[in-house]
C-alpha positions in Angstrom: -34.8 -17.5 -47.2 -33.9 -15.6 -44.0 -34.8 -12.1 -43.2 -31.1 -11.1 -43.4 -31.0 -12.0 -47.1 -34.2 -10.0 -47.9 -33.4 -6.8 -46.0 -30.1 -5.1 -46.9 -27.9 -4.1 -43.9 -28.5 -0.6 -42.5 -25.4 0.7 -44.1 -26.2 -0.5 -47.7 -28.2 2.3 -49.3 -30.3 1.9 -52.4 -28.8 3.6 -55.5 -31.6 6.1 -55.9 -34.2 8.1 -53.9 -37.0 6.2 -55.7 -35.5 2.8 -54.7 -35.1 3.9 -51.1 -38.7 5.1 -51.0 -40.0 1.9 -52.5 -38.0 -0.2 -49.9 -39.3 2.1 -47.1 -42.9 1.7 -48.2 -42.6 -2.1 -48.3 -40.9 -2.2 -44.9 -43.6 0.0 -43.4 -46.3 -2.2 -44.9 -44.7 -5.3 -43.3 -44.3 -3.5 -39.9 -47.9 -2.4 -39.9 -49.2 -5.8 -41.0 -48.0 -7.6 -37.9 -46.4 -10.3 -40.1 -42.9 -9.5 -38.9 -41.6 -11.7 -36.0 -40.8 -9.9 -32.8 -37.1 -10.5 -33.2 -37.1 -8.7 -36.6 -39.1 -5.7 -35.5 -36.2 -3.7 -34.1 -34.0 -4.3 -37.1 -36.9 -3.3 -39.4 -37.5 -0.2 -37.4 -33.8 0.8 -37.6 -33.6 0.1 -41.3 -36.7 2.2 -41.8 -35.2 5.1 -39.8 -32.0 4.8 -42.0 -34.0 4.8 -45.2 -36.1 7.8 -44.0 -33.0 9.8 -43.3 -31.5 8.9 -46.7 -34.7 10.1 -48.4 -34.7 13.3 -46.3 -31.1 14.0 -47.2 -31.8 13.5 -50.9 -34.8 15.9 -50.8 -32.8 18.5 -48.9 -30.1 18.4 -51.5 -32.6 18.9 -54.3 -34.3 21.7 -52.4 -31.0 23.4 -52.0 -30.3 23.1 -55.7 -33.7 24.6 -56.5 -32.9 27.6 -54.2 -29.7 28.1 -56.1 -31.4 28.0 -59.5 -34.1 30.4 -58.3 -31.5 32.8 -57.2 -30.0 32.8 -60.7 -26.8 31.1 -59.6 -26.9 27.8 -61.5 -24.3 25.5 -59.9 -23.7 21.8 -60.5 -25.7 19.6 -58.1 -23.6 17.2 -56.1 -25.4 14.3 -54.5 -24.8 14.0 -50.7 
């Protein structure tokens, strides 16, 4: 199996925050272990940066919803 089939392309985001976090943790583990061939390091780093931004965006959206709830203005949450 090639790396391309194991790692989704940078534009394919996991369906949930939890799935993105799990993929990010696995990717970081592979990057830190030194098991990743040099040719794949840059792609892995880019995918990790994309997943990190995805997770940050999800957390920011939830944080904003919490601020709205705390202000007494319950509004429907719309995922980014």
